[in-house]
VMD Tcl script that builds the backbone (N, CA, C; Angstrom):
set m [mol new atoms 297]
animate dup $m
set s [atomselect $m all]
$s set {name element resname resid chain x y z} {
  {N N MET 1 A 81.888 114.895 115.506}
  {CA C MET 1 A 81.906 114.124 114.386}
  {C C MET 1 A 81.201 112.397 114.796}
  {N N ASP 2 A 80.306 112.261 113.842}
  {CA C ASP 2 A 79.962 110.717 113.968}
  {C C ASP 2 A 80.154 110.093 112.844}
  {N N ARG 3 A 81.218 110.222 112.072}
  {CA C ARG 3 A 81.187 109.751 110.574}
  {C C ARG 3 A 82.060 108.227 110.377}
  {N N ASN 4 A 81.530 107.256 109.259}
  {CA C ASN 4 A 82.124 105.749 109.371}
  {C C ASN 4 A 83.126 106.055 108.049}
  {N N ILE 5 A 84.088 106.151 108.678}
  {CA C ILE 5 A 85.744 106.432 107.995}
  {C C ILE 5 A 85.787 105.389 106.844}
  {N N GLU 6 A 85.081 104.397 107.021}
  {CA C GLU 6 A 85.515 102.906 105.978}
  {C C GLU 6 A 84.520 103.193 105.130}
  {N N ALA 7 A 83.060 103.717 105.297}
  {CA C ALA 7 A 82.083 103.728 104.379}
  {C C ALA 7 A 82.485 105.195 103.588}
  {N N ASP 8 A 83.051 105.819 104.155}
  {CA C ASP 8 A 83.633 107.515 103.296}
  {C C ASP 8 A 84.976 106.915 102.461}
  {N N CYS 9 A 85.494 105.971 103.254}
  {CA C CYS 9 A 86.752 105.509 102.353}
  {C C CYS 9 A 86.293 104.605 100.945}
  {N N ARG 10 A 85.056 104.152 100.987}
  {CA C ARG 10 A 84.757 103.203 99.724}
  {C C ARG 10 A 84.075 103.840 99.011}
  {N N LYS 11 A 83.322 104.814 99.303}
  {CA C LYS 11 A 82.792 105.965 98.912}
  {C C LYS 11 A 83.999 106.535 97.629}
  {N N LEU 12 A 84.912 106.953 98.346}
  {CA C LEU 12 A 86.224 107.329 97.802}
  {C C LEU 12 A 86.966 106.513 96.670}
  {N N ALA 13 A 86.963 105.256 96.971}
  {CA C ALA 13 A 87.357 104.332 96.031}
  {C C ALA 13 A 86.759 104.101 95.328}
  {N N SER 14 A 85.534 103.994 95.384}
  {CA C SER 14 A 84.810 103.689 93.784}
  {C C SER 14 A 84.989 105.141 92.930}
  {N N ALA 15 A 85.024 106.236 93.269}
  {CA C ALA 15 A 85.149 107.148 92.904}
  {C C ALA 15 A 86.287 107.056 91.897}
  {N N PHE 16 A 87.267 107.010 92.546}
  {CA C PHE 16 A 89.061 106.499 92.143}
  {C C PHE 16 A 88.900 105.344 91.077}
  {N N PHE 17 A 88.584 104.418 91.350}
  {CA C PHE 17 A 88.393 103.262 90.362}
  {C C PHE 17 A 87.390 103.725 88.829}
  {N N ASP 18 A 86.507 104.441 89.273}
  {CA C ASP 18 A 85.617 104.932 88.143}
  {C C ASP 18 A 86.248 105.808 87.212}
  {N N ASN 19 A 87.737 106.372 87.400}
  {CA C ASN 19 A 88.292 107.369 86.991}
  {C C ASN 19 A 89.948 106.284 86.721}
  {N N LEU 20 A 90.069 105.303 87.038}
  {CA C LEU 20 A 91.253 104.918 86.385}
  {C C LEU 20 A 91.571 104.440 85.166}
  {N N GLN 21 A 92.356 104.819 84.506}
  {CA C GLN 21 A 92.703 104.501 83.163}
  {C C GLN 21 A 94.586 104.441 82.843}
  {N N PHE 22 A 94.425 104.005 81.804}
  {CA C PHE 22 A 95.905 104.120 81.301}
  {C C PHE 22 A 96.415 105.673 80.941}
  {N N GLU 23 A 97.511 105.366 81.383}
  {CA C GLU 23 A 98.685 107.177 81.255}
  {C C GLU 23 A 99.484 106.894 80.172}
  {N N TYR 24 A 99.637 107.342 79.051}
  {CA C TYR 24 A 100.466 107.478 78.189}
  {C C TYR 24 A 101.993 107.834 78.199}
  {N N SER 25 A 101.879 109.221 78.983}
  {CA C SER 25 A 102.994 110.142 79.024}
  {C C SER 25 A 104.251 109.403 79.711}
  {N N TYR 26 A 104.446 108.355 79.963}
  {CA C TYR 26 A 105.441 107.827 80.746}
  {C C TYR 26 A 106.292 106.831 79.733}
  {N N GLU 27 A 107.625 106.397 80.010}
  {CA C GLU 27 A 108.411 105.396 78.858}
  {C C GLU 27 A 107.107 104.256 78.935}
  {N N TYR 28 A 106.690 103.300 79.644}
  {CA C TYR 28 A 106.000 102.070 79.344}
  {C C TYR 28 A 104.536 102.648 79.464}
  {N N GLY 29 A 104.514 103.525 80.316}
  {CA C GLY 29 A 102.676 103.678 80.811}
  {C C GLY 29 A 102.668 103.782 81.920}
  {N N SER 30 A 101.407 103.657 82.638}
  {CA C SER 30 A 101.225 103.606 83.890}
  {C C SER 30 A 99.594 103.402 84.039}
  {N N LEU 31 A 99.220 103.420 85.554}
  {CA C LEU 31 A 97.771 103.109 85.735}
  {C C LEU 31 A 97.578 104.305 86.581}
  {N N GLY 32 A 96.581 104.743 86.513}
  {CA C GLY 32 A 96.155 105.950 87.328}
  {C C GLY 32 A 95.478 106.794 86.930}
  {N N THR 33 A 95.037 107.707 87.590}
  {CA C THR 33 A 93.655 108.929 87.270}
  {C C THR 33 A 94.226 109.875 86.814}
  {N N ASP 34 A 93.369 110.791 86.061}
  {CA C ASP 34 A 93.434 112.307 85.673}
  {C C ASP 34 A 93.646 112.953 87.108}
  {N N CYS 35 A 94.556 113.890 86.998}
  {CA C CYS 35 A 94.684 114.637 88.527}
  {C C CYS 35 A 93.314 115.475 88.693}
  {N N LYS 36 A 92.342 115.559 87.910}
  {CA C LYS 36 A 91.388 116.322 88.074}
  {C C LYS 36 A 90.365 115.641 88.144}
  {N N ARG 37 A 90.429 113.842 87.880}
  {CA C ARG 37 A 89.356 113.499 88.390}
  {C C ARG 37 A 89.635 112.423 89.559}
  {N N PRO 38 A 88.910 112.397 90.242}
  {CA C PRO 38 A 87.245 112.862 90.432}
  {C C PRO 38 A 87.084 114.012 90.775}
  {N N PHE 39 A 87.803 114.749 91.154}
  {CA C PHE 39 A 87.598 115.752 92.224}
  {C C PHE 39 A 87.575 117.306 91.567}
  {N N GLY 40 A 88.184 117.158 90.184}
  {CA C GLY 40 A 88.123 118.534 89.584}
  {C C GLY 40 A 89.091 119.299 90.009}
  {N N ASN 41 A 89.379 120.678 89.742}
  {CA C ASN 41 A 90.719 121.418 90.036}
  {C C ASN 41 A 90.651 122.288 90.944}
  {N N SER 42 A 89.345 122.618 91.634}
  {CA C SER 42 A 89.332 124.119 92.532}
  {C C SER 42 A 88.805 124.279 93.808}
  {N N ASN 43 A 87.782 123.244 94.209}
  {CA C ASN 43 A 87.507 123.031 95.779}
  {C C ASN 43 A 87.549 121.556 95.998}
  {N N VAL 44 A 88.510 121.202 95.968}
  {CA C VAL 44 A 88.708 119.509 96.090}
  {C C VAL 44 A 88.330 119.241 97.248}
  {N N GLU 45 A 88.317 119.372 98.441}
  {CA C GLU 45 A 87.381 119.268 99.757}
  {C C GLU 45 A 86.002 119.009 99.797}
  {N N ALA 46 A 85.103 120.295 98.731}
  {CA C ALA 46 A 84.010 119.889 98.539}
  {C C ALA 46 A 83.649 118.672 97.579}
  {N N ASP 47 A 84.383 118.279 96.933}
  {CA C ASP 47 A 83.946 117.500 95.666}
  {C C ASP 47 A 83.898 115.971 96.380}
  {N N ILE 48 A 84.973 115.997 97.572}
  {CA C ILE 48 A 85.192 114.787 98.348}
  {C C ILE 48 A 84.083 114.794 99.462}
  {N N LEU 49 A 83.685 115.744 99.977}
  {CA C LEU 49 A 82.290 115.633 100.815}
  {C C LEU 49 A 81.223 115.608 100.184}
  {N N ASP 50 A 81.057 116.203 98.636}
  {CA C ASP 50 A 79.722 115.748 97.827}
  {C C ASP 50 A 79.840 113.970 97.615}
  {N N ILE 51 A 81.085 113.485 97.267}
  {CA C ILE 51 A 81.036 111.861 97.114}
  {C C ILE 51 A 80.464 111.312 98.278}
  {N N ILE 52 A 80.863 111.446 99.369}
  {CA C ILE 52 A 80.854 110.767 100.338}
  {C C ILE 52 A 79.231 111.218 101.168}
  {N N GLY 53 A 78.441 112.313 100.422}
  {CA C GLY 53 A 77.617 112.535 100.712}
  {C C GLY 53 A 76.980 113.281 101.766}
  {N N TRP 54 A 78.184 114.248 102.270}
  {CA C TRP 54 A 77.933 115.607 103.233}
  {C C TRP 54 A 77.551 116.668 103.130}
  {N N LYS 55 A 76.455 116.794 104.053}
  {CA C LYS 55 A 75.566 118.038 103.508}
  {C C LYS 55 A 76.551 119.499 103.906}
  {N N PRO 56 A 76.526 120.424 103.321}
  {CA C PRO 56 A 77.227 121.484 103.624}
  {C C PRO 56 A 76.994 122.378 104.786}
  {N N GLU 57 A 77.288 123.314 105.707}
  {CA C GLU 57 A 76.977 123.781 106.690}
  {C C GLU 57 A 76.108 124.787 106.671}
  {N N GLY 58 A 76.325 125.462 105.644}
  {CA C GLY 58 A 75.440 126.533 105.532}
  {C C GLY 58 A 76.001 127.284 103.817}
  {N N ASP 59 A 75.664 128.713 103.475}
  {CA C ASP 59 A 75.457 129.208 102.147}
  {C C ASP 59 A 76.021 130.298 102.174}
  {N N ASP 60 A 77.322 130.281 101.602}
  {CA C ASP 60 A 78.250 131.636 101.746}
  {C C ASP 60 A 77.631 132.805 101.015}
  {N N GLY 61 A 76.690 132.606 100.322}
  {CA C GLY 61 A 76.028 133.320 99.088}
  {C C GLY 61 A 76.337 133.448 97.735}
  {N N ASP 62 A 77.404 132.764 97.678}
  {CA C ASP 62 A 77.781 131.731 96.218}
  {C C ASP 62 A 77.175 129.992 96.016}
  {N N GLY 63 A 76.436 130.063 97.337}
  {CA C GLY 63 A 76.349 128.827 97.289}
  {C C GLY 63 A 76.940 127.856 98.536}
  {N N ALA 64 A 76.632 126.343 98.186}
  {CA C ALA 64 A 77.056 125.743 99.319}
  {C C ALA 64 A 77.920 126.058 100.040}
  {N N CYS 65 A 78.650 126.202 101.492}
  {CA C CYS 65 A 79.687 126.216 102.158}
  {C C CYS 65 A 80.016 125.362 103.207}
  {N N TYR 66 A 81.053 124.678 103.132}
  {CA C TYR 66 A 81.302 123.932 104.196}
  {C C TYR 66 A 82.067 124.531 105.191}
  {N N ALA 67 A 81.961 124.062 106.343}
  {CA C ALA 67 A 82.785 124.418 107.750}
  {C C ALA 67 A 84.040 123.987 107.711}
  {N N SER 68 A 84.793 124.877 107.973}
  {CA C SER 68 A 86.664 124.357 108.139}
  {C C SER 68 A 86.645 122.944 108.563}
  {N N TRP 69 A 86.231 122.258 109.367}
  {CA C TRP 69 A 86.385 120.663 110.422}
  {C C TRP 69 A 85.671 120.152 109.381}
  {N N GLN 70 A 84.846 120.382 108.722}
  {CA C GLN 70 A 84.475 119.667 107.398}
  {C C GLN 70 A 85.518 119.050 106.102}
  {N N LYS 71 A 86.541 120.333 105.745}
  {CA C LYS 71 A 87.222 120.285 104.807}
  {C C LYS 71 A 88.225 119.609 105.361}
  {N N GLU 72 A 88.456 119.638 106.775}
  {CA C GLU 72 A 89.896 119.218 107.403}
  {C C GLU 72 A 89.489 117.693 107.328}
  {N N TYR 73 A 88.439 117.237 107.637}
  {CA C TYR 73 A 88.007 115.591 107.422}
  {C C TYR 73 A 88.304 115.064 106.388}
  {N N ALA 74 A 87.770 116.019 105.143}
  {CA C ALA 74 A 87.824 115.582 103.767}
  {C C ALA 74 A 89.778 115.297 103.509}
  {N N ASN 75 A 90.281 116.234 103.658}
  {CA C ASN 75 A 91.500 116.553 103.458}
  {C C ASN 75 A 92.303 115.226 103.938}
  {N N ASP 76 A 92.239 114.842 105.138}
  {CA C ASP 76 A 92.616 113.841 106.085}
  {C C ASP 76 A 92.377 112.488 105.504}
  {N N LEU 77 A 90.701 112.346 105.025}
  {CA C LEU 77 A 90.279 111.081 104.393}
  {C C LEU 77 A 90.715 110.899 103.137}
  {N N PHE 78 A 91.344 111.974 102.411}
  {CA C PHE 78 A 92.160 111.596 100.788}
  {C C PHE 78 A 93.567 111.407 101.191}
  {N N ARG 79 A 94.199 112.722 101.832}
  {CA C ARG 79 A 95.586 112.314 101.914}
  {C C ARG 79 A 96.548 111.433 103.101}
  {N N VAL 80 A 95.356 110.778 103.776}
  {CA C VAL 80 A 95.866 110.229 104.981}
  {C C VAL 80 A 95.293 108.848 105.042}
  {N N LYS 81 A 94.038 108.729 104.880}
  {CA C LYS 81 A 93.198 107.484 105.084}
  {C C LYS 81 A 93.091 106.571 103.805}
  {N N LEU 82 A 92.738 107.208 102.824}
  {CA C LEU 82 A 92.548 106.324 101.529}
  {C C LEU 82 A 93.412 105.262 101.023}
  {N N ILE 83 A 94.966 105.805 100.791}
  {CA C ILE 83 A 96.097 104.968 100.387}
  {C C ILE 83 A 96.148 103.554 101.388}
  {N N PRO 84 A 95.650 103.535 102.556}
  {CA C PRO 84 A 95.973 102.229 103.331}
  {C C PRO 84 A 94.800 101.425 103.270}
  {N N PHE 85 A 93.608 102.214 103.048}
  {CA C PHE 85 A 92.275 101.803 102.615}
  {C C PHE 85 A 92.738 100.804 101.560}
  {N N LEU 86 A 92.995 101.413 100.269}
  {CA C LEU 86 A 92.597 100.569 98.925}
  {C C LEU 86 A 94.030 99.623 99.556}
  {N N GLN 87 A 94.887 99.877 99.717}
  {CA C GLN 87 A 95.961 98.735 100.077}
  {C C GLN 87 A 95.173 97.704 100.764}
  {N N LYS 88 A 94.783 97.661 101.766}
  {CA C LYS 88 A 94.130 96.968 102.673}
  {C C LYS 88 A 93.007 95.799 101.994}
  {N N GLU 89 A 91.885 96.782 101.458}
  {CA C GLU 89 A 91.129 95.888 100.370}
  {C C GLU 89 A 91.465 95.449 99.360}
  {N N TRP 90 A 92.686 95.737 98.473}
  {CA C TRP 90 A 93.192 95.018 97.635}
  {C C TRP 90 A 94.022 93.928 98.081}
  {N N LYS 91 A 94.597 93.834 98.946}
  {CA C LYS 91 A 95.199 92.407 99.856}
  {C C LYS 91 A 94.253 91.532 100.164}
  {N N ARG 92 A 92.871 92.128 100.635}
  {CA C ARG 92 A 92.063 91.054 101.335}
  {C C ARG 92 A 91.513 90.303 100.140}
  {N N ALA 93 A 90.865 91.250 99.091}
  {CA C ALA 93 A 90.460 90.657 98.005}
  {C C ALA 93 A 91.508 89.676 97.040}
  {N N SER 94 A 92.265 90.063 96.979}
  {CA C SER 94 A 93.615 89.350 96.381}
  {C C SER 94 A 93.732 87.724 96.873}
  {N N LEU 95 A 93.575 88.050 98.590}
  {CA C LEU 95 A 93.499 86.474 99.226}
  {C C LEU 95 A 92.619 85.861 99.080}
  {N N ALA 96 A 91.376 86.609 99.130}
  {CA C ALA 96 A 90.020 85.761 98.692}
  {C C ALA 96 A 90.191 85.206 97.471}
  {N N VAL 97 A 90.858 85.524 96.490}
  {CA C VAL 97 A 91.010 84.681 95.393}
  {C C VAL 97 A 92.012 83.454 95.357}
  {N N THR 98 A 92.785 83.572 95.858}
  {CA C THR 98 A 93.984 82.485 95.973}
  {C C THR 98 A 93.868 81.448 97.295}
  {N N LEU 99 A 92.557 81.703 98.191}
  {CA C LEU 99 A 92.089 80.707 98.773}
  {C C LEU 99 A 91.136 79.792 98.346}
}
mol reanalyze $m
mol bondsrecalc $m
mol representation Tube
mol addrep $m
């Protein structure tokens, strides 16, 4: 697999920020995203792979079908790599403003 993880994280970050909203259901409120956005609620890995522009491996008769290794990459990208990427980018942007 020859993927640019940083570029893929940047695409997911863009989808995250496009769906950032104020959530009223807590005491004072909170910033966050709807848990179904930007990925929906059924095939989250496929939604992630669509966002990063990865083509499905095949067709299972019901439409596009991603390979298990592609789904594992999407899962790792979202659950492991995205938050550190967002934190790093935010810190870098914050430092640039203060300099």
